[in-house]
All heavy atoms as a GROMACS GRO file, in nm:
protein
  525
    1MET      N    1   4.244  11.108  14.384
    1MET     CA    2   4.145  11.018  14.444
    1MET      C    3   4.035  10.998  14.334
    1MET      O    4   4.014  11.076  14.253
    1MET     CB    5   4.079  11.069  14.562
    1MET     CG    6   4.170  11.064  14.685
    1MET     SD    7   4.104  11.094  14.849
    1MET     CE    8   3.945  11.031  14.857
    2SER      N    9   3.968  10.881  14.346
    2SER     CA   10   3.873  10.842  14.248
    2SER      C   11   3.740  10.924  14.278
    2SER      O   12   3.708  10.955  14.397
    2SER     CB   13   3.851  10.700  14.262
    2SER     OG   14   3.740  10.659  14.171
    3ASP      N   15   3.663  10.952  14.173
    3ASP     CA   16   3.531  11.009  14.194
    3ASP      C   17   3.423  10.917  14.232
    3ASP      O   18   3.309  10.961  14.251
    3ASP     CB   19   3.497  11.091  14.064
    3ASP     CG   20   3.583  11.214  14.047
    3ASP    OD1   21   3.643  11.261  14.149
    3ASP    OD2   22   3.597  11.258  13.931
    4GLU      N   23   3.451  10.794  14.221
    4GLU     CA   24   3.351  10.693  14.255
    4GLU      C   25   3.319  10.689  14.400
    4GLU      O   26   3.400  10.710  14.486
    4GLU     CB   27   3.401  10.548  14.212
    4GLU     CG   28   3.424  10.534  14.064
    4GLU     CD   29   3.475  10.395  14.027
    4GLU    OE1   30   3.448  10.302  14.114
    4GLU    OE2   31   3.542  10.382  13.931
    5GLU      N   32   3.190  10.663  14.423
    5GLU     CA   33   3.139  10.646  14.566
    5GLU      C   34   3.198  10.518  14.620
    5GLU      O   35   3.196  10.410  14.553
    5GLU     CB   36   2.990  10.644  14.574
    5GLU     CG   37   2.921  10.776  14.545
    5GLU     CD   38   2.945  10.869  14.660
    5GLU    OE1   39   2.942  10.826  14.785
    5GLU    OE2   40   2.976  10.988  14.636
    6PRO      N   41   3.243  10.519  14.745
    6PRO     CA   42   3.289  10.389  14.808
    6PRO      C   43   3.174  10.292  14.822
    6PRO      O   44   3.059  10.335  14.846
    6PRO     CB   45   3.350  10.436  14.938
    6PRO     CG   46   3.290  10.571  14.967
    6PRO     CD   47   3.252  10.628  14.834
    7VAL      N   48   3.202  10.168  14.813
    7VAL     CA   49   3.101  10.057  14.830
    7VAL      C   50   3.126   9.994  14.969
    7VAL      O   51   3.237   9.953  14.996
    7VAL     CB   52   3.119   9.958  14.718
    7VAL    CG1   53   3.019   9.845  14.740
    7VAL    CG2   54   3.092  10.021  14.581
    8ASP      N   55   3.017   9.983  15.036
    8ASP     CA   56   3.024   9.918  15.174
    8ASP      C   57   3.019   9.764  15.152
    8ASP      O   58   2.907   9.716  15.114
    8ASP     CB   59   2.911   9.963  15.271
    8ASP     CG   60   2.927   9.913  15.408
    8ASP    OD1   61   3.029   9.843  15.432
    8ASP    OD2   62   2.842   9.939  15.485
    9ILE      N   63   3.123   9.696  15.174
    9ILE     CA   64   3.131   9.548  15.144
    9ILE      C   65   3.081   9.471  15.274
    9ILE      O   66   3.051   9.353  15.260
    9ILE     CB   67   3.274   9.512  15.106
    9ILE    CG1   68   3.276   9.377  15.052
    9ILE    CG2   69   3.364   9.522  15.224
    9ILE    CD1   70   3.219   9.356  14.917
   10LEU      N   71   3.069   9.542  15.384
   10LEU     CA   72   3.027   9.460  15.517
   10LEU      C   73   2.904   9.399  15.499
   10LEU      O   74   2.897   9.275  15.543
   10LEU     CB   75   3.025   9.575  15.626
   10LEU     CG   76   3.004   9.511  15.766
   10LEU    CD1   77   3.110   9.409  15.800
   10LEU    CD2   78   2.995   9.619  15.871
   11PRO      N   79   2.790   9.445  15.450
   11PRO     CA   80   2.664   9.366  15.439
   11PRO      C   81   2.681   9.243  15.351
   11PRO      O   82   2.629   9.141  15.393
   11PRO     CB   83   2.563   9.464  15.374
   11PRO     CG   84   2.619   9.599  15.406
   11PRO     CD   85   2.770   9.586  15.407
   12THR      N   86   2.758   9.255  15.248
   12THR     CA   87   2.779   9.129  15.168
   12THR      C   88   2.865   9.023  15.243
   12THR      O   89   2.826   8.904  15.240
   12THR     CB   90   2.863   9.169  15.036
   12THR    OG1   91   2.788   9.276  14.970
   12THR    CG2   92   2.884   9.054  14.946
   13LEU      N   93   2.963   9.073  15.312
   13LEU     CA   94   3.046   8.977  15.384
   13LEU      C   95   2.967   8.915  15.500
   13LEU      O   96   2.986   8.794  15.530
   13LEU     CB   97   3.173   9.048  15.445
   13LEU     CG   98   3.282   9.089  15.343
   13LEU    CD1   99   3.388   9.169  15.416
   13LEU    CD2  100   3.337   8.965  15.273
   14ARG      N  101   2.888   8.991  15.569
   14ARG     CA  102   2.801   8.931  15.671
   14ARG      C  103   2.706   8.828  15.621
   14ARG      O  104   2.687   8.725  15.682
   14ARG     CB  105   2.722   9.044  15.748
   14ARG     CG  106   2.804   9.114  15.848
   14ARG     CD  107   2.720   9.207  15.926
   14ARG     NE  108   2.799   9.258  16.040
   14ARG     CZ  109   2.774   9.370  16.105
   14ARG    NH1  110   2.672   9.443  16.069
   14ARG    NH2  111   2.852   9.412  16.199
   15LYS      N  112   2.650   8.855  15.508
   15LYS     CA  113   2.556   8.756  15.442
   15LYS      C  114   2.632   8.631  15.415
   15LYS      O  115   2.581   8.522  15.434
   15LYS     CB  116   2.498   8.814  15.317
   15LYS     CG  117   2.383   8.743  15.263
   15LYS     CD  118   2.314   8.821  15.149
   15LYS     CE  119   2.192   8.753  15.100
   15LYS     NZ  120   2.123   8.827  14.989
   16GLU      N  121   2.748   8.635  15.354
   16GLU     CA  122   2.830   8.518  15.323
   16GLU      C  123   2.869   8.446  15.449
   16GLU      O  124   2.862   8.326  15.457
   16GLU     CB  125   2.958   8.562  15.247
   16GLU     CG  126   2.938   8.616  15.109
   16GLU     CD  127   3.057   8.665  15.040
   16GLU    OE1  128   3.173   8.646  15.097
   16GLU    OE2  129   3.048   8.724  14.934
   17CYS      N  130   2.905   8.520  15.550
   17CYS     CA  131   2.959   8.448  15.678
   17CYS      C  132   2.844   8.396  15.752
   17CYS      O  133   2.866   8.302  15.837
   17CYS     CB  134   3.038   8.554  15.755
   17CYS     SG  135   3.202   8.584  15.702
   18LEU      N  136   2.726   8.440  15.740
   18LEU     CA  137   2.607   8.379  15.813
   18LEU      C  138   2.594   8.229  15.782
   18LEU      O  139   2.554   8.158  15.865
   18LEU     CB  140   2.477   8.458  15.773
   18LEU     CG  141   2.357   8.420  15.856
   18LEU    CD1  142   2.376   8.447  16.009
   18LEU    CD2  143   2.243   8.506  15.810
   19LYS      N  144   2.640   8.192  15.656
   19LYS     CA  145   2.632   8.052  15.617
   19LYS      C  146   2.730   7.964  15.703
   19LYS      O  147   2.701   7.845  15.717
   19LYS     CB  148   2.672   8.040  15.472
   19LYS     CG  149   2.580   8.107  15.381
   19LYS     CD  150   2.622   8.107  15.235
   19LYS     CE  151   2.541   8.189  15.149
   19LYS     NZ  152   2.591   8.207  15.013
   20SER      N  153   2.833   8.030  15.756
   20SER     CA  154   2.926   7.954  15.838
   20SER      C  155   2.889   7.943  15.987
   20SER      O  156   2.959   7.898  16.072
   20SER     CB  157   3.069   8.014  15.823
   20SER     OG  158   3.073   8.137  15.890
   21CYS      N  159   2.769   8.001  16.019
   21CYS     CA  160   2.717   7.994  16.165
   21CYS      C  161   2.581   7.935  16.168
   21CYS      O  162   2.477   7.998  16.218
   21CYS     CB  163   2.712   8.142  16.213
   21CYS     SG  164   2.873   8.229  16.208
   22PRO      N  165   2.561   7.807  16.130
   22PRO     CA  166   2.428   7.755  16.128
   22PRO      C  167   2.369   7.726  16.265
   22PRO      O  168   2.244   7.745  16.283
   22PRO     CB  169   2.447   7.616  16.059
   22PRO     CG  170   2.593   7.584  16.078
   22PRO     CD  171   2.664   7.717  16.085
   23ALA      N  172   2.448   7.696  16.364
   23ALA     CA  173   2.395   7.667  16.499
   23ALA      C  174   2.341   7.796  16.566
   23ALA      O  175   2.231   7.799  16.616
   23ALA     CB  176   2.498   7.597  16.587
   24PRO      N  177   2.423   7.901  16.570
   24PRO     CA  178   2.368   8.028  16.628
   24PRO      C  179   2.244   8.084  16.551
   24PRO      O  180   2.152   8.134  16.606
   24PRO     CB  181   2.484   8.127  16.625
   24PRO     CG  182   2.600   8.036  16.616
   24PRO     CD  183   2.564   7.914  16.538
   25LYS      N  184   2.250   8.069  16.420
   25LYS     CA  185   2.137   8.114  16.336
   25LYS      C  186   2.010   8.027  16.371
   25LYS      O  187   1.899   8.089  16.383
   25LYS     CB  188   2.176   8.104  16.187
   25LYS     CG  189   2.058   8.158  16.104
   25LYS     CD  190   2.089   8.144  15.956
   25LYS     CE  191   1.972   8.188  15.870
   25LYS     NZ  192   1.985   8.154  15.725
   26ALA      N  193   2.023   7.903  16.379
   26ALA     CA  194   1.913   7.817  16.413
   26ALA      C  195   1.853   7.846  16.549
   26ALA      O  196   1.730   7.851  16.570
   26ALA     CB  197   1.955   7.672  16.404
   27ALA      N  198   1.945   7.869  16.647
   27ALA     CA  199   1.899   7.903  16.781
   27ALA      C  200   1.822   8.034  16.776
   27ALA      O  201   1.723   8.051  16.848
   27ALA     CB  202   2.020   7.908  16.874
   28TYR      N  203   1.872   8.132  16.711
   28TYR     CA  204   1.801   8.261  16.700
   28TYR      C  205   1.668   8.250  16.634
   28TYR      O  206   1.566   8.306  16.684
   28TYR     CB  207   1.891   8.365  16.621
   28TYR     CG  208   1.815   8.497  16.594
   28TYR    CD1  209   1.783   8.584  16.697
   28TYR    CD2  210   1.782   8.526  16.464
   28TYR    CE1  211   1.726   8.696  16.675
   28TYR    CE2  212   1.716   8.654  16.438
   28TYR     CZ  213   1.683   8.734  16.546
   28TYR     OH  214   1.620   8.855  16.523
   29GLU      N  215   1.663   8.177  16.521
   29GLU     CA  216   1.536   8.159  16.455
   29GLU      C  217   1.433   8.083  16.538
   29GLU      O  218   1.316   8.121  16.537
   29GLU     CB  219   1.555   8.093  16.317
   29GLU     CG  220   1.631   8.179  16.221
   29GLU     CD  221   1.665   8.110  16.090
   29GLU    OE1  222   1.657   7.985  16.087
   29GLU    OE2  223   1.706   8.183  15.995
   30ALA      N  224   1.481   7.989  16.616
   30ALA     CA  225   1.394   7.915  16.705
   30ALA      C  226   1.334   8.011  16.813
   30ALA      O  227   1.219   8.001  16.851
   30ALA     CB  228   1.465   7.795  16.767
   31CYS      N  229   1.420   8.094  16.862
   31CYS     CA  230   1.379   8.190  16.965
   31CYS      C  231   1.269   8.280  16.902
   31CYS      O  232   1.175   8.320  16.968
   31CYS     CB  233   1.494   8.273  17.016
   31CYS     SG  234   1.453   8.402  17.130
   32VAL      N  235   1.294   8.328  16.784
   32VAL     CA  236   1.198   8.426  16.714
   32VAL      C  237   1.062   8.360  16.708
   32VAL      O  238   0.959   8.415  16.733
   32VAL     CB  239   1.251   8.468  16.580
   32VAL    CG1  240   1.144   8.538  16.503
   32VAL    CG2  241   1.369   8.554  16.595
   33LYS      N  242   1.059   8.225  16.670
   33LYS     CA  243   0.933   8.154  16.654
   33LYS      C  244   0.869   8.140  16.790
   33LYS      O  245   0.741   8.150  16.803
   33LYS     CB  246   0.961   8.017  16.598
   33LYS     CG  247   0.990   8.016  16.450
   33LYS     CD  248   1.010   7.884  16.393
   33LYS     CE  249   1.043   7.887  16.251
   33LYS     NZ  250   1.073   7.757  16.192
   34ARG      N  251   0.944   8.118  16.897
   34ARG     CA  252   0.887   8.109  17.038
   34ARG      C  253   0.823   8.243  17.074
   34ARG      O  254   0.712   8.246  17.132
   34ARG     CB  255   0.991   8.069  17.138
   34ARG     CG  256   1.030   7.921  17.131
   34ARG     CD  257   1.116   7.886  17.264
   34ARG     NE  258   1.224   7.966  17.279
   34ARG     CZ  259   1.347   7.951  17.233
   34ARG    NH1  260   1.372   7.850  17.153
   34ARG    NH2  261   1.449   8.029  17.263
   35ILE      N  262   0.898   8.344  17.046
   35ILE     CA  263   0.845   8.482  17.084
   35ILE      C  264   0.725   8.517  17.005
   35ILE      O  265   0.630   8.571  17.060
   35ILE     CB  266   0.955   8.586  17.064
   35ILE    CG1  267   1.074   8.559  17.157
   35ILE    CG2  268   0.906   8.729  17.083
   35ILE    CD1  269   1.046   8.553  17.303
   36GLU      N  270   0.724   8.484  16.885
   36GLU     CA  271   0.608   8.510  16.799
   36GLU      C  272   0.488   8.434  16.848
   36GLU      O  273   0.372   8.485  16.848
   36GLU     CB  274   0.623   8.480  16.651
   36GLU     CG  275   0.717   8.575  16.579
   36GLU     CD  276   0.756   8.535  16.436
   36GLU    OE1  277   0.724   8.421  16.400
   36GLU    OE2  278   0.810   8.610  16.371
   37ALA      N  279   0.501   8.310  16.895
   37ALA     CA  280   0.396   8.231  16.941
   37ALA      C  281   0.346   8.282  17.078
   37ALA      O  282   0.227   8.278  17.107
   37ALA     CB  283   0.434   8.082  16.952
   38ARG      N  284   0.439   8.319  17.163
   38ARG     CA  285   0.408   8.360  17.299
   38ARG      C  286   0.356   8.504  17.304
   38ARG      O  287   0.275   8.544  17.383
   38ARG     CB  288   0.533   8.348  17.386
   38ARG     CG  289   0.500   8.346  17.533
   38ARG     CD  290   0.619   8.335  17.622
   38ARG     NE  291   0.719   8.247  17.567
   38ARG     CZ  292   0.845   8.250  17.612
   38ARG    NH1  293   0.885   8.336  17.705
   38ARG    NH2  294   0.940   8.160  17.560
   39GLY      N  295   0.410   8.593  17.217
   39GLY     CA  296   0.366   8.728  17.208
   39GLY      C  297   0.450   8.822  17.292
   39GLY      O  298   0.418   8.943  17.308
   40GLU      N  299   0.543   8.771  17.369
   40GLU     CA  300   0.623   8.861  17.455
   40GLU      C  301   0.761   8.802  17.478
   40GLU      O  302   0.792   8.690  17.450
   40GLU     CB  303   0.563   8.874  17.592
   40GLU     CG  304   0.545   8.754  17.671
   40GLU     CD  305   0.479   8.768  17.806
   40GLU    OE1  306   0.368   8.819  17.806
   40GLU    OE2  307   0.545   8.736  17.900
   41GLY      N  308   0.862   8.893  17.512
   41GLY     CA  309   0.998   8.856  17.528
   41GLY      C  310   1.085   8.903  17.413
   41GLY      O  311   1.039   8.986  17.334
   42ASP      N  312   1.208   8.869  17.419
   42ASP     CA  313   1.300   8.909  17.316
   42ASP      C  314   1.405   8.804  17.296
   42ASP      O  315   1.419   8.716  17.374
   42ASP     CB  316   1.365   9.044  17.342
   42ASP     CG  317   1.459   9.049  17.458
   42ASP    OD1  318   1.544   8.960  17.471
   42ASP    OD2  319   1.438   9.134  17.549
   43CYS      N  320   1.479   8.817  17.191
   43CYS     CA  321   1.582   8.722  17.146
   43CYS      C  322   1.719   8.787  17.134
   43CYS      O  323   1.797   8.749  17.058
   43CYS     CB  324   1.549   8.655  17.010
   43CYS     SG  325   1.401   8.561  17.015
   44GLU      N  326   1.736   8.891  17.219
   44GLU     CA  327   1.860   8.970  17.214
   44GLU      C  328   1.981   8.884  17.235
   44GLU      O  329   2.082   8.906  17.157
   44GLU     CB  330   1.850   9.085  17.320
   44GLU     CG  331   1.967   9.176  17.307
   44GLU     CD  332   1.958   9.295  17.407
   44GLU    OE1  333   1.850   9.300  17.482
   44GLU    OE2  334   2.050   9.373  17.421
   45ALA      N  335   1.983   8.800  17.328
   45ALA     CA  336   2.100   8.722  17.356
   45ALA      C  337   2.135   8.629  17.237
   45ALA      O  338   2.253   8.614  17.202
   45ALA     CB  339   2.080   8.640  17.484
   46TRP      N  340   2.031   8.563  17.186
   46TRP     CA  341   2.053   8.477  17.068
   46TRP      C  342   2.102   8.558  16.947
   46TRP      O  343   2.187   8.509  16.865
   46TRP     CB  344   1.926   8.399  17.037
   46TRP     CG  345   1.899   8.300  17.142
   46TRP    CD1  346   1.935   8.165  17.144
   46TRP    CD2  347   1.822   8.319  17.262
   46TRP    NE1  348   1.889   8.110  17.253
   46TRP    CE2  349   1.818   8.197  17.329
   46TRP    CE3  350   1.759   8.432  17.317
   46TRP    CZ2  351   1.755   8.182  17.448
   46TRP    CZ3  352   1.688   8.414  17.434
   46TRP    CH2  353   1.698   8.290  17.504
   47TYR      N  354   2.052   8.674  16.927
   47TYR     CA  355   2.089   8.760  16.815
   47TYR      C  356   2.238   8.796  16.827
   47TYR      O  357   2.308   8.791  16.731
   47TYR     CB  358   2.004   8.889  16.809
   47TYR     CG  359   2.050   8.980  16.702
   47TYR    CD1  360   2.020   8.960  16.567
   47TYR    CD2  361   2.122   9.096  16.729
   47TYR    CE1  362   2.064   9.041  16.470
   47TYR    CE2  363   2.162   9.185  16.633
   47TYR     CZ  364   2.132   9.157  16.500
   47TYR     OH  365   2.178   9.238  16.399
   48PHE      N  366   2.275   8.829  16.948
   48PHE     CA  367   2.417   8.875  16.967
   48PHE      C  368   2.514   8.753  16.959
   48PHE      O  369   2.625   8.769  16.907
   48PHE     CB  370   2.440   8.949  17.101
   48PHE     CG  371   2.392   9.092  17.088
   48PHE    CD1  372   2.287   9.139  17.168
   48PHE    CD2  373   2.456   9.186  17.003
   48PHE    CE1  374   2.242   9.267  17.157
   48PHE    CE2  375   2.410   9.311  16.994
   48PHE     CZ  376   2.304   9.357  17.072
   49ASP      N  377   2.464   8.638  17.000
   49ASP     CA  378   2.550   8.511  16.975
   49ASP      C  379   2.568   8.492  16.825
   49ASP      O  380   2.679   8.462  16.781
   49ASP     CB  381   2.476   8.396  17.037
   49ASP     CG  382   2.490   8.394  17.187
   49ASP    OD1  383   2.566   8.472  17.250
   49ASP    OD2  384   2.417   8.311  17.252
   50MET      N  385   2.463   8.504  16.742
   50MET     CA  386   2.471   8.489  16.602
   50MET      C  387   2.557   8.593  16.543
   50MET      O  388   2.646   8.565  16.464
   50MET     CB  389   2.335   8.493  16.540
   50MET     CG  390   2.332   8.476  16.387
   50MET     SD  391   2.169   8.482  16.318
   50MET     CE  392   2.126   8.665  16.343
   51LEU      N  393   2.547   8.721  16.589
   51LEU     CA  394   2.623   8.834  16.532
   51LEU      C  395   2.777   8.809  16.563
   51LEU      O  396   2.865   8.841  16.485
   51LEU     CB  397   2.576   8.960  16.583
   51LEU     CG  398   2.615   9.088  16.509
   51LEU    CD1  399   2.577   9.080  16.364
   51LEU    CD2  400   2.548   9.206  16.570
   52THR      N  401   2.800   8.764  16.682
   52THR     CA  402   2.940   8.741  16.725
   52THR      C  403   3.007   8.636  16.637
   52THR      O  404   3.121   8.655  16.592
   52THR     CB  405   2.944   8.698  16.874
   52THR    OG1  406   2.894   8.800  16.955
   52THR    CG2  407   3.088   8.666  16.920
   53CYS      N  408   2.936   8.529  16.607
   53CYS     CA  409   2.988   8.428  16.516
   53CYS      C  410   3.010   8.486  16.378
   53CYS      O  411   3.121   8.465  16.323
   53CYS     CB  412   2.888   8.314  16.502
   53CYS     SG  413   2.935   8.184  16.390
   54VAL      N  414   2.920   8.564  16.330
   54VAL     CA  415   2.933   8.623  16.193
   54VAL      C  416   3.054   8.721  16.195
   54VAL      O  417   3.143   8.724  16.106
   54VAL     CB  418   2.810   8.700  16.155
   54VAL    CG1  419   2.835   8.784  16.031
   54VAL    CG2  420   2.692   8.603  16.124
   55ASP      N  421   3.067   8.804  16.301
   55ASP     CA  422   3.178   8.900  16.307
   55ASP      C  423   3.320   8.835  16.317
   55ASP      O  424   3.414   8.883  16.266
   55ASP     CB  425   3.160   8.997  16.426
   55ASP     CG  426   3.049   9.098  16.398
   55ASP    OD1  427   3.010   9.113  16.276
   55ASP    OD2  428   3.006   9.161  16.492
   56HIS      N  429   3.323   8.712  16.379
   56HIS     CA  430   3.446   8.639  16.384
   56HIS      C  431   3.489   8.594  16.243
   56HIS      O  432   3.608   8.586  16.213
   56HIS     CB  433   3.444   8.523  16.478
   56HIS     CG  434   3.466   8.554  16.618
   56HIS    ND1  435   3.359   8.598  16.704
   56HIS    CD2  436   3.572   8.564  16.697
   56HIS    CE1  437   3.409   8.623  16.816
   56HIS    NE2  438   3.542   8.606  16.821
   57CYS      N  439   3.391   8.565  16.163
   57CYS     CA  440   3.422   8.527  16.027
   57CYS      C  441   3.455   8.645  15.939
   57CYS      O  442   3.541   8.642  15.857
   57CYS     CB  443   3.293   8.454  15.967
   57CYS     SG  444   3.300   8.420  15.788
   58VAL      N  445   3.389   8.756  15.963
   58VAL     CA  446   3.405   8.878  15.877
   58VAL      C  447   3.536   8.953  15.907
   58VAL      O  448   3.599   9.000  15.813
   58VAL     CB  449   3.290   8.975  15.901
   58VAL    CG1  450   3.316   9.112  15.842
   58VAL    CG2  451   3.164   8.928  15.844
   59ALA      N  452   3.580   8.951  16.038
   59ALA     CA  453   3.694   9.034  16.072
   59ALA      C  454   3.819   9.013  15.979
   59ALA      O  455   3.872   9.111  15.929
   59ALA     CB  456   3.730   9.003  16.218
   60PRO      N  457   3.867   8.892  15.953
   60PRO     CA  458   3.988   8.881  15.878
   60PRO      C  459   3.960   8.911  15.729
   60PRO      O  460   4.052   8.964  15.656
   60PRO     CB  461   4.028   8.734  15.887
   60PRO     CG  462   3.910   8.659  15.941
   60PRO     CD  463   3.825   8.765  16.015
   61LYS      N  464   3.839   8.899  15.680
   61LYS     CA  465   3.805   8.934  15.542
   61LYS      C  466   3.795   9.083  15.517
   61LYS      O  467   3.833   9.129  15.409
   61LYS     CB  468   3.672   8.858  15.505
   61LYS     CG  469   3.679   8.716  15.504
   61LYS     CD  470   3.554   8.645  15.471
   61LYS     CE  471   3.573   8.489  15.487
   61LYS     NZ  472   3.446   8.417  15.454
   62ILE      N  473   3.744   9.157  15.614
   62ILE     CA  474   3.720   9.303  15.588
   62ILE      C  475   3.843   9.370  15.585
   62ILE      O  476   3.862   9.474  15.514
   62ILE     CB  477   3.621   9.354  15.703
   62ILE    CG1  478   3.568   9.494  15.661
   62ILE    CG2  479   3.697   9.369  15.831
   62ILE    CD1  480   3.459   9.491  15.561
   63LEU      N  481   3.951   9.324  15.650
   63LEU     CA  482   4.078   9.388  15.646
   63LEU      C  483   4.141   9.392  15.503
   63LEU      O  484   4.224   9.479  15.476
   63LEU     CB  485   4.179   9.321  15.742
   63LEU     CG  486   4.136   9.338  15.892
   63LEU    CD1  487   4.231   9.262  15.978
   63LEU    CD2  488   4.130   9.488  15.930
   64LYS      N  489   4.102   9.304  15.418
   64LYS     CA  490   4.153   9.303  15.281
   64LYS      C  491   4.100   9.424  15.204
   64LYS      O  492   4.167   9.468  15.108
   64LYS     CB  493   4.107   9.178  15.206
   64LYS     CG  494   4.163   9.052  15.257
   64LYS     CD  495   4.104   8.933  15.182
   64LYS     CE  496   4.152   8.806  15.243
   64LYS     NZ  497   4.089   8.687  15.172
   65TYR      N  498   3.992   9.483  15.250
   65TYR     CA  499   3.934   9.595  15.181
   65TYR      C  500   3.961   9.729  15.242
   65TYR      O  501   3.926   9.837  15.184
   65TYR     CB  502   3.773   9.583  15.178
   65TYR     CG  503   3.734   9.458  15.107
   65TYR    CD1  504   3.710   9.337  15.169
   65TYR    CD2  505   3.717   9.459  14.962
   65TYR    CE1  506   3.667   9.225  15.096
   65TYR    CE2  507   3.681   9.352  14.895
   65TYR     CZ  508   3.653   9.236  14.965
   65TYR     OH  509   3.615   9.127  14.895
   66THR      N  510   4.030   9.734  15.354
   66THR     CA  511   4.073   9.862  15.413
   66THR      C  512   4.210   9.904  15.361
   66THR      O  513   4.288   9.825  15.313
   66THR     CB  514   4.075   9.844  15.568
   66THR    OG1  515   4.171   9.745  15.603
   66THR    CG2  516   3.946   9.815  15.623
   67LYS      N  517   4.231  10.029  15.363
   67LYS     CA  518   4.364  10.085  15.311
   67LYS      C  519   4.451  10.119  15.430
   67LYS      O  520   4.416  10.145  15.535
   67LYS     CB  521   4.331  10.215  15.233
   67LYS     CG  522   4.257  10.176  15.102
   67LYS     CD  523   4.243  10.303  15.018
   67LYS     CE  524   4.176  10.272  14.886
   67LYS     NZ  525   4.159  10.385  14.801
   0.00000   0.00000   0.00000
C-alpha cells in the first residue's frame, strides 16, 4: 500500500456539480435572502433540494475513484 494520505475528492466533485444545478441553487439562495431579511425561519427544504441535485450529478463520478 502507498504511504500517501488518501485525498477526499467529494468536495471537489460537489463544487463542480453545483454548476449543473442552477435552479435549486437559485431557489436556496433566494430563501437565504428572505430569511436574512425576515430574521426567522430556515431553508432546510431548499438546501436538501439543491443537495439532492448535486448528489445525482456526483454519484456516477465518485464511483470512478472507489476501489
